[in-house]
N, C-alpha and C positions, 0 to 999 in steps of 0.2 A: 804492720800491722795483720797483716795476717795472723800473726798470733793473737791478736783479740777476739779474733773468729776462733781458734780454739779452746780456750780456755770458755769464751760464751759457752760454749757447746756443750761443754765438758762441765760449767753451772748450773747451765739451766736448765741437763736432760732432766734432772729432778722432778721438775719443774712440767716439765715436756711430756713428763711421765702422765701427767692427766687425761691429756687426751691421747699421743701413744699405748700408753699401757695397755690400756683394754685391750687393745688391738695387736699388741706383741702376747697378751697371754691368750689369746685365742688365736692364734697363731697354731693350721693342722699340722702343725711339726709331727716326725713321725720322733716316738717316744723309746721305741724297743729300741733303735738306731740311733748311737753317740755321735757316731761319725756322721749319719743322714742329716742326724733334726742339725749340727755344727752346720751343716754348706746348704739347708734350708734358709738357717736364719740368716748368713752371710746374703743368701741370695735376697732376701728378705731390707738388707740394710743395703744392699746397693740399689734397688729399689729408688730409696729414700735419697739415697748421694745422687743420686742420677736426675730425677724430678726436683731436687735444691739445686744442682747442676745447670740445669736449663733454665728455673726459677731465676738463677744468679744471674746467667748470660743478659737474657731479657732487660734487668736492673744495671746491670752491667754497661747494656748496650742505651739504656736512659741516662746514666751516669757519662757516656761518652756524649750522648749528645746535647746537651748540658754546658759541660766541657769546651766543645767547640765555639762557644758563644764566652771562653776567654775566664768565664767564671769558678773552676776549678776549686780553687782557696774558698772562697767565698761559698760553692756549695758544700762545703767541706766542714766549715763549720757551721752553716744553718743546718745539717746532720746533725755535727753535733748537739747543738743547740735544741732541737726534735727531738735526741734520744733521750736529753735529760729529759725537758718537757711532759715525752709519753712516761717518763717512769716517775713527777711531780703528781699529773692528773687522774685521779679516780676510777678506777675502769668504769665506773657503773655510766658514767660523763658518755663514753666509748660507744658499749654496748647496746645494740637495736636502735645504731642512729639509724635514720631513713637513708642517707649514701650509701646503705653499705648492705641494704639486703640485695642488689645484683650480686653480691658477694655471696651471702646467704644460701639465696638458690642455688648458686653453685655448686657450691659445701655439699649443700641437700642432697645436692645429684648424685657428690663424688661419696658420701657415707652409705647412699643406696647401695651401687656400684660396690662400695667396701664389705658391705653387707651382704653380696651375692659369691663374691670371691670368696668368701674364709669359707664357704661351706662346701668351697672346689680342692681335692690333692692336687691336680695336674701338677709340673715340676713347672709352669706357668706362672702358677696363680701365686708363688711368695715374691715375685718380680713385679710382679700387677700392681697385691698388697703395698709392696713397698711403691712402687713409684705413686698410688693412688695417697698411701697416708702421707706423701713432701708434701701434697698440697692442700694439708687441713688446715685451721688455724689455729697458730701459736703466737703468742705476743711476742714470744724469742726470737721468732724467723722473721717477723716483723721486723726487730729491732737489726738482724742479721742483713738482712736486704736491704737497711736502709747504708749499711756498709759495705755492702756493694756496690749501689750507684754511687757510694764516696769513689770506689776504687777508678772509679771514669774508663772501663775499658771492659768490653762483652767477657773473655777470658779473665781476668782478675776478678770482673765478679762470680763468675761460675765459680772459681777457683778457691775463692774466697768462702761460697754458699759451701761448698764440699767440705770443706775443712771443718766446717762449724758442723757440720753436719755429723763428721768423723768424730767431732768431740763428743756427740751423743752418744756412741755405738758402745762403750765400754757399759756403763749402767743400764743404757735398753738390751743388753747379752744376759746383766746380771739377770736382771728381775727374772729375766726367763729361764733360770736356771734355779734362782735364789728367790723365793717368791716369801715376800715380808719381812724381809732382810732389813729394812730399814725401818726405825722405830719412829715413830711422831716427832717426838724432838729433834731426832739428828732433820729429819725431812723443814721441821718448821727454822730450824740455824740455817740450813741451805738457801733456803728458799729468801730467807734474809741477807743475804749473804747477793741474789742475784741485781737486786736495784745495782745496789751500792755500786758490781762490781762493770752494769750497763751506764753506771754517771760516767766511772772512771772512760769509759771507753768513748763515751761524746766530750767527755774535756780531752780526750788523744786527740781525736778528732778536728776539738777550735783548736789547740796548738797544734796540729798538723798546718790548717790553713792560713795560720796566721806568720807562716813563713820564717822563721825566727834563726835559722842557718840550725838547726838544733839537726847530725847528721842522722836520717833513716827515720828520724820524728819528726821534724817540722824544719826540713831542707828550704830553703831561698825560690823564691818563685825567678822565674826567667827575664828580664826585664819588656815590658811590653812592645816596646818600640825596641828593641832588637832584631836587629836583621843579616840574616846568614849567608853570604854573594858570594860565588865562584866567576871570577874574572879567567877567561881564556887569550891569551896572547897569539896569536899569528904572525906571523913572519911575514911581509908581503915579500 
């Protein structure tokens, strides 16, 4: 399942350019020194991965809490179904919903802080920008977070999100060095692949939750009534 995070990041990075691309273009990179520019860009990416990892830890903790109720497989199936539903529901029905207003308020503050940081050129600026960038809204990030919940572990959830972030690094780096390298037709083709792959990931999570006995894909669940006990014998 961790492989799905990497592929989701690779395919979804073009989609993420809509939000993160302008920020990457505005980074106060040192254009006169290639080595320093690469180091600054790497620090920016590290900040994003750090943010993704922290968010993944929290959502992985949520998944662990749910799994303690013995619904790990049902959770996996539910998340798979939710991934597919989110692809099928038009975005206009989700954007601007009243329940999301607190989130939009937080996002507004993050953007304001980002604007202030983009004007600086101190060494810690790139880490801060990358870290704040990781908290900006993105549909693919939301899908990845569902995967983090399904991991059922804080560490695995954090790792899942960091792998997702690593998948976005190559393209995000390329656009900084080669602006306008992708034509509209190429972007359009890749954009059409993203929902298809999200549905495939959703199906994988559903299959995983069914416990079909397929190694690494859908392992069988341990019987709920199985109890392991250790008996110690003491001689009189």
